[in-house]
C-alpha positions as CSV (number, residue, x, y, z in Angstrom):
1,M,-56.9,-11.8,-40.4
2,S,-55.1,-14.9,-39.5
3,G,-52.4,-13.8,-42.0
4,G,-51.7,-10.6,-39.9
5,E,-51.6,-12.5,-36.7
6,S,-49.1,-15.0,-38.2
7,A,-46.9,-12.2,-39.4
8,M,-47.2,-10.6,-35.9
9,D,-46.3,-13.9,-34.3
10,L,-43.3,-14.3,-36.5
11,A,-42.1,-10.7,-35.7
12,A,-42.6,-11.4,-32.0
13,K,-40.6,-14.6,-32.2
14,R,-37.8,-12.8,-34.1
15,L,-37.8,-10.0,-31.6
16,E,-37.6,-12.6,-28.7
17,Q,-34.7,-14.3,-30.4
18,A,-32.9,-11.0,-31.0
19,V,-33.4,-10.0,-27.4
20,H,-32.2,-13.4,-26.2
21,L,-29.1,-13.2,-28.4
22,L,-28.5,-9.6,-27.1
23,E,-28.8,-10.8,-23.5
24,Q,-26.3,-13.6,-24.2
25,R,-23.8,-11.3,-25.8
26,L,-24.2,-8.8,-23.0
27,A,-23.7,-11.5,-20.4
28,Q,-20.6,-12.7,-22.1
29,R,-19.2,-9.2,-22.3
30,L,-19.9,-8.6,-18.7
31,K,-18.3,-11.9,-17.8
32,T,-15.2,-10.9,-19.8
33,A,-15.1,-7.4,-18.3
34,G,-15.4,-8.9,-14.8
35,A,-12.6,-11.3,-15.4
36,E,-10.4,-8.5,-16.7
37,A,-11.3,-6.3,-13.8
38,G,-10.6,-9.1,-11.4
39,G,-7.2,-9.6,-12.9
40,L,-6.5,-5.9,-12.4
41,F,-7.6,-6.1,-8.8
42,D,-5.4,-9.1,-8.3
43,Q,-2.4,-7.3,-9.9
44,D,-3.1,-4.2,-7.7
45,R,-3.4,-6.3,-4.6
46,A,0.0,-8.0,-5.4
47,N,1.6,-4.6,-6.1
48,L,0.3,-3.2,-2.8
49,A,1.4,-6.3,-0.9
50,A,4.9,-5.9,-2.4
51,E,5.0,-2.2,-1.4
52,L,3.8,-3.0,2.1
53,D,6.6,-5.6,2.5
54,E,9.1,-3.0,1.3
55,A,7.7,-0.4,3.7
56,R,7.9,-2.9,6.6
57,A,11.5,-3.7,5.8
58,R,12.3,0.0,5.7
59,E,10.5,0.4,9.0
60,R,12.7,-2.3,10.6
61,E,15.8,-0.7,9.2
62,L,14.8,2.7,10.6
63,E,14.0,1.2,14.0
64,A,17.4,-0.4,14.1
65,A,19.1,2.8,13.1
66,G,17.1,4.7,15.8
67,A,18.1,2.2,18.4
68,E,21.7,2.5,17.4
69,A,21.5,6.3,17.5
70,S,19.9,6.1,20.9
71,V,22.7,3.9,22.3
72,A,25.3,6.3,20.8
73,L,23.5,9.3,22.2
74,G,23.4,7.7,25.7
75,R,27.1,7.0,25.5
76,A,27.8,10.5,24.5
77,I,25.7,11.9,27.4
78,L,27.6,9.7,29.8
79,E,31.0,10.8,28.4
80,I,29.9,14.5,28.6
81,R,28.7,14.1,32.2
82,A,31.9,12.3,33.1
83,A,34.0,15.0,31.5
84,L,32.0,17.8,33.3
85,N,32.2,15.9,36.6
86,G,35.9,15.4,36.1
87,A,36.5,19.0,35.2
88,G,34.4,20.2,38.2
89,S,36.5,18.1,40.6
90,S,39.9,19.1,39.2
91,P,41.8,21.6,41.3
92,S,43.0,23.5,38.2
93,S,39.5,24.1,36.9
94,S,38.6,26.6,39.6
95,S,41.0,29.2,38.2
96,L,40.0,29.4,34.5
97,G,42.3,31.4,32.4
98,E,45.2,31.4,34.8
99,H,48.5,29.9,33.7
């Protein structure tokens, strides 16, 4: 039965070679897929970084606009108080509607 063992050995070697080749091809495909995925992650990271920069710039613009609005509101409050204090101390303001 040495002929049977020889055929079995040959089949086992062919199977080992086929498995080895399959493992190599699988490893190459995984490597390629990983590189592509890494490229997508890098692209996503770059897009997110750009969006973050834009959002921070917009935040600074909004903060500046808020500060300007606060100053303008403060001035308006002072003018209203001054007008009310001026109207309250005016002698003609005590008799509203009289002319």
